[in-house]
N, C-alpha and C positions, 0 to 999 in steps of 0.2 A: 722225619728224625726216628729217630730210634727210639723204642718203647725203653722206659727205665723202670727200677724200683729201689728204692731204698730200703734197707734193713738194717733194723737195732738190735740191740736182747731187753730183755726184760728189767738190765739195772737201770736203763734211760729212764724206770718210773712213768710211761706215760699211760695217762686214764683211756678207757676202752673208747670214751666218746673222742679225741683224740686220735686216737688213731687210725676211726674212721673216717674222722676229717681229714688227717694228712696221707693217708690212701699208703700209709706202710705196712710192712710186715713184722711184726715182734718176736725173736723166738725168746720160750719162756726156757730161763734157765733152773736146773736142779735145788732145791736146800732139803737137809734130811733133818726130821723133829722127831725123840720118842721114837726112834728105829723103823720109821716110812719114808720113804722119800714121796717128795712133792715136786709139782713143775707148776711153776710162779708167772699161772696165768695171768694179763694185766687183769682178766674181768673176777681175778679169785674164786674161779670155779675148782678147785681145789682147797684153799682154805684162803679167806679175807683176810687184809691184811690187820683186822679187827683182833679176829682170832687167831693171829701171828705171836702181834705183841703183847695180849692178854698171855698167852701159853710162855711166852720171855717171862714175863709176870710173876708166873706161878713156878719158874723156876727150871724151864726148858734153855737149852744150848744148843740150837740150831748150828749145823754146818751148811757149808756150801760145795756143791761141783762144779768143773769145768765141763765148757762145749769140748766136744772130740772134734778133731778134724774131718773123719767119717762123718759127724751128725751135718757138722759144715757142709760137706756133697752133697749129701743127702737132702739139705735145704736148698741148697743155691743150685743144683742143677735141672731140676725141673723147669725150672724160670729162663735159664741160659737154653734149655731144649727149643721154648715159646722165642726164641729171638730177644731178650730182655736182657739188656744190663742194667748193673749191678752195683749198688754203691755196700757197702755196709760197714754202720760207722757202731766202734767198742765200746766198751768200758774200758778204763784206763789200763795200759800196759804193767803198769807199778803194783796192780793189786791185785791181777789176775791172769793166768796164761793165756787166757782164752782170746786175745788178740793174735798171739803167734800162732795158737793152732789153726785161726781164723787164713794166716798166709800162710801154712801148709796145703790147705786146702784151696785159694785162690792160683798159686803158683800150678797146683795140679790139671785145674779147672782149665788155666788158659793153656795150658798144652793144648785140648782138647779139642776145646771154644775160642781157638785163635783172632774169630772176628768179631768179639764179645770184648765189649770194656768190663772187667769185673776187679773192684778197687774195694782197698778195706782200709778203713783209718784206726790209728789210735787216738782215741778221742782224750785224753788225757785225762777224764774226769769220771767222775761218778753221777748218777740218777741224775736228774736234769740238766746239769752239764756237756753232759754227751747228747742229752736230747736238745739243747740249745743250737748244735751243732745241725742236726736232723734235721731241725727248721728251716735254719738259713740254708741249709744245701738244697731243699725241695724248694724253695723259693728262686733259685738260683735255675735249676733244671727246670721248672714251670715257664722260665723266664728265656729260656734255648741253650743254656749251657749244657755241654757235655758233661756223663759220670768222673769223665778223667779233670774236668776241671771242676766238678765240684769238691771233689773228691783234693786237688791239688788248695783248693781256699779251706777245704775243713782244717787241713794237716798248718796252713798258715797263719791261722786265726784260730786256733786253738787255749794258745796264750793267753789269748783275752777273755776267756770265759774266766770265772771267778767265781769261789766258792767260799763263803766261812761259813764255819756252822760248833755247835758244842753240843757232847755229850754230857750224861750225865753218870757214865762211869766208862773210863780207857779200858779198862781189863777184857771190857770186849774185843775191843781193836786189835792188842795183844795177844790175844785168846785169839784170834784168828790170822794173827801174823801180818798184818797189817801196818803195824806198828811196832816198833823195837820194846822190850821191857824196861830201856834207858827211859824213853819217851813215855811210857806209860807210869813211870815214877812223877812227870810233869806233875799231874794230877791227881796223886795217890792220896794229898793230903786234906784230911776232913772239912767238908764243905767247901773245898775248892772247886771250882767247875771249867773245865779248859775249854779254851779255842783253838780251833786248827783252821790251817787253810791248806789248798792242794798246789803244791808248786809248780815248776814248768816241767818236772817230767812226768806229772802226775801222781806225786804222793801225798802223803795226809801229812802235814808237818804242824806238831801242837808249836802253837805262836806265844801263848798270852795263860798267864793264870788268872783267874776271877774268882773273887768271893761272893759264892752266892747264885743260883739258876736267876733271875730275873737282869742281874748285873751282867752276865755274860752274855741274856739276852740284847740286851743295853749294846755291848762292845760290839756283835754280828753285826749290827742293825749301824752304828759309826763307821767300820771299818768300810763298809758298803759304801754309804756315804762319802767316803773320802776318795773312791779308785772308783767309782761307777762314771760310766761315761756316755754323754746323751740319752737321760733319763725317760725325758718326752719321748724316743721314738722305739723303748721298748719294754716288752713284758720281764718284772723279774719273778722269780718262782721262791714262794716259801714250801721248802719238804720238810714235814715234820713224821716221826713215828710214835702214832699214836698220841699227840699231845696239841688238839687244838685250839683250847684256851690258851697255850701258851704263842701259837700261831699269830692267831688275832692279834694278839700284844706285838708280836710284831710286824707285822701289817700294818697295824694303825702307827706306831713308831713312823715308818716308811713314808707312810702319809705326808705325816708331821717332818720329818727332817729330809725328804723328798716329795716336795706335792708335785710336783712337773714328772712325778713317775709316769708312765702310759698305761698301765697295769700292772696289778699283784695277783698273781693265783695261787692258792695255798693246796698242795695236794701230799699225798702221802709218798713217803719214804719207803718201798717195799722191802720182802722179805729176803732177798736178794743182800741189797744194802744193810737192811737193818738185823740179819744173824751176826753183822760185824763189829753193830753200834750200840746195842739193844733200844729198847723202847726211849722216849725223850728225845731222840735227838731231833737239833732245830739249824737247819739248814736254810744260808739264802743264795739265789742262782743268778749271777747276771752277766751284762760284757760290761767290761772295765778297761781298765790301763793294763799292760802287760806283766804280767805274773811277776813278783819282783823275787822269789827265793829259789 
């Protein structure tokens, strides 16, 4: 059986412990803050999640950059030289040009290494929505599937990865171009907390206006309860932007509303996603009914 490696990027928000356990490679993406460039290593060696959100609360406005095609070639080629097949599962193409640039790199490398399987998959998700596809693809590979088969599975099943989230301020998403100015107005009223989901194309779509933070947290759990499938077979993820108390509140709600859920994990939304959401983002991620918008 051919050697294989699954690669993703730091927008997937895996912890260092998960990365080691899964045996994957994570490409650190760049963000800029106060005229300094940082690499978003999952272990926080250049800036921790806590430091990042503290800086945002103090007024810093970070921006992010894209991985270039040349950089993808630098990362992928050493593995191909070692006769390892590659599957790269990428941040949503609706939110970043990263996928397009990975495709350019893969096309170049396929010509140079025609005997190797090299695939890049647009997850059409941020954060652990991307991560869920990585986890399931790895399970397939460990059970004997080829890289091509795992890539096809990810493309066919990404529409079942569901994400509901709320933010304190839509202007961060507008500033980064992740939603339109018109969509940002959706949550601009005093005291209104927008609830968003990710649509079938991987875009962020505001869907509801909720008055008050607690009510917005209740809403994302309600939507999860309506759309989750086979909760007894899956781990669901609560991803937060330095808001642990709210994350624990959401976990308690899930346990009450979906008591048969297999497991719940609480993790940070890292600096790449956080640059565009601000602190306080709260997101529930799971496998559910097909995305309907």
